[in-house]
N, C-alpha and C positions, 0 to 999 in steps of 0.2 A: 391386219398386217399380213402381207403375202410371205411366201416361204423364203424368198431371197432376203427380205429385210429381217426375218427372224434369224437367219444365218449371220447376217451382218451384226445384229445385236449380240449374238453369242460370241462372235469373233472379237468384237470391241470390248465386251464385258470380260472375257478371258484375258485379253491384253491388259486391261486396266487392273485386274486383280494381280496379274503378274508384276506389272510395273510398280504397284504400291506394296504388294505383299512380300516380294523377294527382298527389297531393301529393308522393310520393316523387320523381317526375320533376323537379319544380321544386326540391325540397330538394337534389337531387343535381346541380343546375346546368343542367337542360334549358332550351332556349331557347323563348321565346314563338313565334318564327317557325316552328320545327319543330312545335310544338304545334298551330299554326294549319294547317300542311300536313297533319298527321295527321287533324285534325278535318275538314278539307275532303275528304280522301280518304274518310272515313267517310260524310260527307253525300252525296257522289256515289254511292258504292256502295250506301248505304241507299236512295237515290232510285231507282236502277236496279233494285235488288232488289224494292222494293215495287211499282213500276210493273209489273215482271214478274209477281209473284205475283197482283196484283189485276187490273190492266187487261188484261194480255196473256193470262195463263194461266187465270184464273178467268172473265173476261167476254169474252175474245176480241175486244177492242175494236179491235185494229189488227194489221197484219202488219209485223214489224220487218225492217230490212235485216240483212244477215249480221253486220256488225260489232256492231250494237245487240243482236242476238240473243245473241251470246256475251258481250257486256259485261253484259247483264241476267242471264244465267245465273251469271256470275262474281259479280255483285252479290248474288244470292240466297244464294250459298255464304258470302261474306264476312260478310254481315249476321247470320248465325247463327239465322235464324228457323225453320229446319227443313225437313223433307221437303216437296217441292213438291206431291205428290199429296195428302198429308194436309191441307196448308193449303188447297188449292183445294176439296177435298171438304167441309171444315168451313165454308168461306166460302159455298159454294153452299147448304149447309144453313141458314146464317144468313139468307140472302136469302129462302129459301122460308118460313122460320118466324120471321122477325124479330119480336122482342119478345113471343114466346109461350114456353110452357114447353118447347118443342122446340128453341128457339134455342140454339146452342152457347155463346153468351156474352150472354145476356139481362141487361142491366145492372140491370133491376128486381129480378131474382132474385139476381144475384151481387154487385152493387156493384163499385166500382172496385178495391178492394184484392184481392178474389178474382180479378178479371179480370187484374190485373197479376201476380198469383202464378201465373197459367196454369191456374186451376181451371175450365177450359172443360168443357162436357159433351161426351161422345162421340156424334157423330151416328150414327143407325142406318138412315136411309132410303137408297134407291138413287138415285143421280144419274148421268146419262150423262156420262162423261169421255172420250168417244171422241176428240175433237180433241186433248185433252192427251196421251193415250196414243199418238197418232200422232207426237208430237214425240219422237223417239228420244233426242236429246241431253238433253232435259229429263228423260225417264224414267231415263236412265243417271245423271244428276246426282241425281235423287231417290233412287234405290236405293242410291247410294254417298255420300249427303249428308255424313255425319259423317266418313267417310274423307277426302273432298275438303276438308272444313273443317279437319281435322287437318293435311293437307298444306299448305294455305294458311297456317295458324297457324305451322307450322315455317318456311316461307319468310319470313313476317313476322319471326319471331324471328331468323333468320339475317341479315336486313337490319338490324334493331335490335330488341332485346327490348321497347323501348317501344311498338313497333307492336302488340304483343300486348295491352298495356295499353289502347291506344286502340281495339283491336278490341272489347274488353269495354265500354269507354265508349260506342262508337258503337252497339253492340247495346243498351245500357242506355237511352240517350235515344230510340232508335228504338222500343223496346218500350213505353216510357212513352207516346210519341206515338201509337203504333198503338192502344193500349188506351184512351187518352183520346179518340181519334176514335170508337171504338165505344161509349164511355160517354157523352161529351158529345153525340155525334152522334145519340144516341137519348134526348134529353131529360134527360140526367144521371140516368137511371134512374127518372124521375118520370112522363113523359108517355106512355111506351109506344109511341112512334112516332118515325121518323127526323126529325131537326131540323137546324138550321144551326149552324155554328161560324164566327165572324167574326174579323176583326182579325189580330193576330200569330199566333194559334193556327191560323188557316186557312193562313197562309203556311208555318208550321212543318210542317203536314201536306200540303204540296205542292199546296195549293189544293183539297183534298177536303172543305172545310168545308160545301159544299152537299150534305150527306149525304142530305137529303130528295130532291133532284133525282136523285141516283145511284140511290136505291131505286126511284124511279118509272121511270127510263130507264137500265137497267144498260149498254146499248150506247152511251150518249152519251159521246163522247170528251172534249168540252170542256163542263164543267158550269158554266161561268162564269155569274154573274148580276150585275146592277149592284151595284157596291161589294164584290163577293166573287169575285175572279178565281180560276179554276182554272188556275194558272200551269203545272202539269205538262201538263194537257190542251191548253192553248193554245200554249205555247212549247217545252216540252221534248220531248214525245212526237212532234211533227211532225219533229224532227231524227232520230228513230229509225225513221221509216217507210221501208218498201221503196219504191223508185222504181217 
């Protein structure tokens, strides 16, 4: 089974667990309060994970403090998005070849459905990843990603099996958001260039709706523009910075 089909299997499995598990939780008497707690846990770990993959590891936008560093690594494992090195490599390729036939996830070519299914292209060019490879804790987590994911899943199960259901749910809504960002943030596959996402969707994506700004200035930590706040760059990441 090639990598793309493995991703598709993961996406569909997580979706199935979500669609079966969430209704089952409420049918079996689960409380709304705990459902909110599980969801908030996922929102926080997803946010930390995506900040880690994108802004810290791929673009080296900031230096985190020690607590934030390991919280972000934990978030990358819990969210289920996969190997750090693979993700960063693919993302750097996307920036170099955005909206061309070499783009790993060109929305004009793939469309949203294939992107959501994980049918990304495999990048072939060389990219320097020296700074990432110097982070030994991240390299360890990357090499042992699915083992660590399994350990966390078992711990979740021992706390309550419903946490495993929410683990799938939190991956599912994160994965939809991530691919919608890369789809809508590139003109919905029509314009062939980075564009803006506004309103609720910008907030859902932690303020990364100014996707055109990001592609022009990848090192810019706060991408806020009037009426479209980058709340992760403006409010969350400053709490993660090393003193």
